[in-house]
N, C-alpha and C positions, 0 to 999 in steps of 0.2 A: 504494499500500500503504497502510494507516495504521500509524503508530506507538503502542504502548502508553505510557499515562502511568505512570512509576516511583512507587513508592507505598514511601512509608519509613515504619518505626518508630519510634513515640516517643524509646527510648529512642536514636536511631541521631542522630535531630535534634536534641534534647537534651546529647549529648555534643560535636557539629559544633558546637553551639552556645555550649556553656562554652568550646571550643578559640577559636573567633571571641574571644569577650568577654574571654578570660583574654591572647590576644597572642599564646597560643606561636605561633602562624603566621600568616602574611597570609589574608586572605582568599581571594586569587588560588592562592596555594599551597595552600591545603587543598580548594579548588575544584577542581582540576586531580589533585589527590590522590584525590579522593572520586568524581570525575565526577559531580558535582553544580554548577550553575549557581553562580555567586559572589552573581548577584540572590537567588537562594534561600536560602544560606546567612546572607545580610544581612538577611532577614525572618526567620529561626529566632533568629536573635538577638537581632531586634528583640519579638520574641512573647515570645519565653525572658526577657527582659529585664526586659517591663512584667507580664507575667500571673504570672512566677515559675514555682510548680509546679501551677499551672493550666493552662501552654501544653499545644497538643497534645493535648488531651481525647478525637481520634479522628477517626472519620468522622463527618461531616454539618456542620452550622454549629454554630459553638462558640457560641451565643447561641440562647437556647430562648428565642418569644414565650409569655408564660404567661396575656398576655391570650388567645391563640386557644386554646390546649390549653383555657381553661374554656367557652369561647364556643363551642365546637364540641361539648361535650356535652350544654350547653342547647340547642342548635340541635335536635339530635338529640332529645331530649324533647319539644321543642315539636310536632316533624313525628310522633312518635308519639301526642301528645295530639293532635293535629287528625285522624289516621288513625282512632283510636279513637271521636271521634264520631259519623265518618261509618257 
């Protein structure tokens, strides 16, 4: 039987990261209280510290490859132009 992956909203992650960063509780104690792995809490704290308000933007990759976004429409235009010539 497969286990579903738990998902946490941005506010939950930020709040947990702030508790870790402030030192109010140890990572181990907070991990047990929240039911989240301690390695996950450490990662959230690092992301929050590095990215500040930009941490945990949502689903999917946090970085968008802008070059790909530009190339993709250009390729589509080339394909349509090639079809129109025939």
